[in-house]
C-alpha positions in Angstrom: 116.4 107.6 120.0 114.4 110.3 118.4 115.5 108.8 115.1 114.2 105.4 116.0 110.9 106.8 117.3 110.6 108.9 114.1 111.1 105.8 112.0 108.5 103.8 114.1 106.0 106.5 113.7 106.6 106.8 109.9 106.1 103.1 109.5 103.0 103.0 111.5 101.7 106.0 109.3 102.4 104.1 106.1 100.7 100.9 107.5 97.7 103.0 108.4 97.5 104.6 105.1 97.6 101.2 103.3 94.9 99.8 105.8 92.6 102.7 105.0 93.3 102.3 101.3 92.4 98.6 101.5 89.4 99.4 103.8 88.0 101.9 101.2 87.7 99.1 98.7 85.2 97.4 101.3 83.4 100.4 102.2 80.0 101.5 100.8 80.0 103.2 97.4 79.1 107.0 97.3 76.9 106.0 94.2 75.7 108.5 91.7 72.0 109.4 93.1 71.4 111.9 95.8 69.9 109.3 98.0 73.0 107.0 97.6 75.2 109.9 98.6 73.1 110.7 101.5 73.3 107.0 102.7 77.0 107.1 102.2 77.4 110.3 104.3 75.2 109.0 107.0 77.2 105.7 107.1 80.4 107.7 107.5 79.1 110.1 110.1 77.8 107.3 112.3 81.1 105.2 111.6 82.9 108.2 112.8 80.9 108.4 115.9 81.3 104.7 116.8 85.1 105.1 116.2 85.2 108.1 118.5 83.2 106.2 121.2 85.4 103.3 120.8 88.6 105.5 121.2 87.2 107.2 124.3 86.1 103.9 126.0 89.2 101.9 125.3 91.4 104.9 126.0 89.9 105.1 129.5 90.1 101.4 129.9 93.8 101.1 129.0 94.7 104.2 131.0 92.9 102.8 134.0 94.7 99.4 133.7 98.1 101.2 133.3 97.7 103.9 136.0 96.0 101.8 138.6 98.2 98.6 138.2 99.3 96.7 141.3 103.0 97.3 140.7 102.4 100.9 141.5 101.0 100.1 144.9 97.4 101.1 143.8 94.7 99.8 146.1 91.3 98.9 144.5 88.4 101.1 145.5 85.9 99.3 147.6 82.5 100.6 146.2 79.6 98.9 144.3 78.1 101.6 142.4 78.3 105.4 141.7 74.9 107.2 140.9 76.3 110.1 139.3 78.5 107.8 136.9 75.5 105.6 136.1 73.4 108.5 135.2 76.3 109.9 133.0 76.6 106.7 131.0 72.7 106.4 130.6 72.1 110.0 129.6 75.1 110.6 127.3 74.4 107.4 125.0 70.7 108.3 124.9 71.7 111.7 123.5 74.1 110.2 121.0 71.4 107.7 119.8 68.9 110.6 119.4 71.5 112.7 117.5 72.1 109.6 115.2 68.4 108.8 114.8 67.5 112.2 113.4 69.6 112.1 110.2 68.9 108.5 109.7 65.0 109.0 109.9 65.4 112.0 107.4 67.1 109.6 105.0 64.7 106.8 105.5 61.8 109.1 104.9 63.4 110.4 101.6 64.0 106.9 100.4 60.3 105.9 100.9 59.0 109.0 99.3 58.0 107.3 95.8 55.3 110.0 94.9 55.7 112.5 92.1 57.3 109.9 89.8 57.8 110.7 86.1 57.5 107.0 85.0 56.8 103.6 86.5 58.7 100.3 86.0 57.4 96.9 87.4 60.3 94.6 88.1 59.3 91.0 88.7 61.9 88.3 89.8 61.6 84.7 88.3 64.0 81.8 88.9 66.5 83.1 87.6 65.9 86.1 85.6 64.2 89.6 85.8 61.2 90.9 84.0 60.7 94.6 83.4 57.3 96.0 82.5 57.0 99.7 81.7 53.8 101.1 82.9 52.6 104.5 81.0 49.3 106.0 81.1 50.1 108.1 78.1 50.2 105.0 75.8 47.3 102.6 75.3 49.5 99.7 75.9 52.5 98.8 77.8 55.4 96.4 77.0 57.7 94.1 78.8 60.8 91.9 78.4 62.8 89.5 80.2 66.6 90.3 81.2 68.6 87.1 81.2 72.3 86.4 82.1 74.4 87.0 79.0 77.9 85.7 80.3 78.9 82.9 78.1 78.7 79.4 79.6 82.2 78.9 78.6 83.4 81.5 81.2 81.3 79.8 83.8 82.7 76.4 83.1 86.3 77.9 83.0 86.7 77.2 79.4 87.2 80.9 78.6 89.0 83.8 80.4 86.5 85.7 82.8 86.0 89.3 81.8 85.6 92.2 84.3 81.7 91.9 84.0 81.6 88.2 84.7 78.1 87.3 85.8 77.0 90.9 85.5 76.1 90.8 81.9 72.6 90.5 80.4 71.1 90.2 77.0 68.6 93.2 77.5 69.3 95.7 80.2 66.6 97.8 81.8 66.7 101.4 80.2 65.5 104.4 82.1 66.0 108.2 81.4 68.5 110.5 83.2 67.2 113.2 85.4 63.7 111.8 85.7 62.1 110.1 88.8 61.7 106.5 88.2 59.4 104.5 90.5 60.1 100.7 90.7 57.3 98.3 91.7 59.2 95.2 93.1 57.7 91.7 93.2 58.3 88.2 92.4 56.6 85.3 90.7 57.9 82.3 92.6 60.1 82.8 95.4 61.7 85.7 97.3 64.3 87.5 95.4 66.0 91.1 96.0 66.7 93.9 93.5 69.7 95.8 94.2 71.7 98.5 92.3 74.3 99.6 94.7 75.3 102.8 92.7 71.6 104.0 93.1 71.7 103.3 96.8 68.4 101.3 96.6 67.6 97.6 97.5 64.0 96.0 98.1 63.0 92.4 98.5 60.8 90.9 95.7 58.2 88.9 97.4 55.6 86.8 95.7 52.0 88.4 96.1 53.6 91.5 97.6 54.6 94.8 95.8 57.1 97.0 97.3 58.4 100.1 95.8 61.4 102.4 95.5 62.7 105.1 93.4 65.6 106.7 91.7 66.6 109.9 90.1 70.0 109.1 88.1 71.8 112.4 86.9 74.3 110.8 84.9 73.9 108.5 81.8 75.8 105.4 81.9 75.6 101.6 82.7 75.0 100.5 86.3 75.1 96.9 87.6 73.7 95.0 90.3 72.5 91.5 91.7 69.9 89.6 93.3 71.0 89.6 97.0 68.4 87.0 98.3 69.2 83.3 98.1 66.6 82.1 95.6 67.9 78.7 94.3 70.7 77.2 92.4 71.0 79.9 89.9 70.8 82.6 92.3 74.2 83.9 91.3 73.3 84.0 87.6 70.5 86.8 87.5 72.4 90.0 87.4 70.9 93.4 87.0 72.0 96.0 84.4 70.5 99.4 84.1 71.3 101.6 81.2 70.6 105.3 81.9 70.1 107.2 78.7 70.0 110.8 77.9 66.3 112.1 78.0 65.9 112.6 74.4 67.4 109.4 73.6 65.4 107.5 75.7 62.2 109.0 74.5 63.3 107.9 71.0 64.0 104.4 72.2 60.8 104.2 74.2 58.6 105.2 71.1 60.4 102.5 69.1 59.6 99.9 71.6 55.9 100.9 71.6 55.9 100.3 67.8 57.7 97.1 68.0 55.3 95.8 70.6 52.5 96.5 68.1 54.2 94.6 65.5 55.0 91.8 68.0 51.3 91.3 69.1 50.2 91.3 65.4 52.6 88.5 64.9 50.5 86.1 67.1 48.2 85.6 64.3 50.9 84.9 61.7 51.6 81.5 60.2 55.4 80.8 60.3 57.4 78.2 58.0 59.5 75.4 59.4 62.8 77.2 58.9 61.4 80.4 60.7 60.2 78.2 63.7 63.6 76.4 63.9 65.6 79.5 63.7 63.4 81.3 66.4 63.2 78.3 68.5 66.9 77.6 68.5 67.3 81.1 69.9 64.7 80.6 72.6 66.0 77.2 73.6 69.6 78.5 74.0 68.2 81.3 76.4 65.7 79.4 78.5 66.2 75.7 78.1 69.9 74.9 77.5 70.9 75.4 81.1 68.9 72.6 82.4 68.5 70.3 79.3 72.0 71.2 77.9 72.8 72.5 74.4 72.6 69.0 72.9 69.3 68.0 74.5 70.8 65.3 76.7 69.7 66.8 79.9 70.9 65.9 83.3 68.6 63.1 84.3 66.6 62.6 86.6 66.3 66.2 87.5 66.4 67.4 83.9 65.2 64.7 81.4 66.7 64.5 78.2 64.8 66.1 75.3 66.5 63.8 72.6 64.3 60.9 72.0 61.8 61.7 74.9 58.3 60.5 74.8 57.3 64.1 75.1 59.2 65.4 72.2 57.8 62.8 69.8 54.4 62.2 71.4 51.4 64.7 71.4 52.1 68.0 70.2 49.3 69.7 72.4 50.6 67.9 75.5 54.2 69.0 74.8 52.8 72.6 74.4 50.9 72.2 77.6 53.9 71.0 79.6 56.1 74.1 78.4 53.1 76.6 79.2 52.1 75.1 82.5 55.2 73.3 83.8 55.2 70.3 86.1 54.2 70.8 89.7 56.7 69.4 92.1 59.5 69.3 89.6 62.3 71.7 88.4 60.1 72.3 85.1 58.7 75.8 85.5 55.7 77.2 83.7 56.9 79.4 80.8 53.4 80.6 79.8 53.9 84.0 81.6 57.5 84.3 80.5 57.4 83.6 76.7 54.9 85.0 74.2 52.9 82.7 71.8 55.5 82.9 69.0 58.4 81.9 71.3 56.5 79.1 73.0 55.4 77.7 69.4 58.8 77.9 67.9 60.9 76.4 71.1 58.4 73.5 71.1 58.8 73.1 67.3 62.5 73.2 67.7 62.6 70.5 70.4 60.4 68.3 68.4 62.7 68.5 65.2 66.0 68.6 66.9 68.3 66.3 68.7 67.6 63.3 66.4 63.7 64.1 66.9 61.4 64.4 64.0 57.8 64.6 65.0 56.7 65.7 61.6 54.2 68.4 62.8 53.9 72.1 63.1 53.3 74.4 66.0 51.8 77.9 65.4 51.3 80.8 67.7 47.5 80.3 67.3 47.8 76.7 68.8 49.5 78.2 72.0 46.8 81.0 72.3 44.0 78.1 71.9 45.7 76.0 74.5 45.8 78.9 76.8 42.3 79.7 76.6 42.5 82.6 74.4 45.3 84.4 76.6 
């Protein structure tokens, strides 16, 4: 008998260990920041309290059912209420809630303490990509870039084996320094998005016309991944977040190089490009921003996404073509790219569309043409 009981207990113990190991995979991450660890510890403490309450309540319930069952000749008590008991089950839960609220409030206050930052980054959500803009008062100019999904379309179409970072890869990650307080200003251009990096223990809605903020101090360099967590349209699952945390000296060198690159980039807006240069740059931009809807061969998916090959727009007025790409088409899936692409990218992608997929408009599009149509912007 004792052997049988021991075997049952051993089996239950092994089963419990297996369940706990599986549950750990579904639990919150401890994360890498102080805030994320505080959130994790708070979660585990409150979970423990809830489990303890459940054990007490159900323990009393099961004991009562067993000890006062009819087969033992128990007679039910004939009363409707007990004042002392009602006071106890009102006061005790209130005390428990207050004890839970104190550490929870402390963590929330810390999460919203965005002051004293070392640097600020604006995060702006678009359908379906993120724009990062570095705001630094120590420089006369800022710089920004878009971060797009980099997972190959062949993987999405199940023509290639999916990697461990499937749908969590971008062409340009956000870079921040380790051991510095970074403040993030979160907003959106079109619809509601949500910026979430689980290892940092931070998430905030990106709402058009509203600026929310949060912060992080990441002690360890590395690559950290997240996702948009607000259903924002058909490509909601294709706008990942990748943050690369660099050692401080390495970040400072990278930041200085980006400022220099930004100067060169803005100077290129006045340049005149050859047909070959426009085609090469335009093909790159088209593959990143246009091919998802209009397809790599320009055939589109009519009627939602018209074909570019042989279209009246692509062989018609160049200025109208530029204006359509800059301003978009209200009420359609064609979004405005005037704020997403610079004049060089806009000119080159329009030139590429007008001279690819069997089109041969025979004209040129230059950055100055874009600037003139945009009113000098």
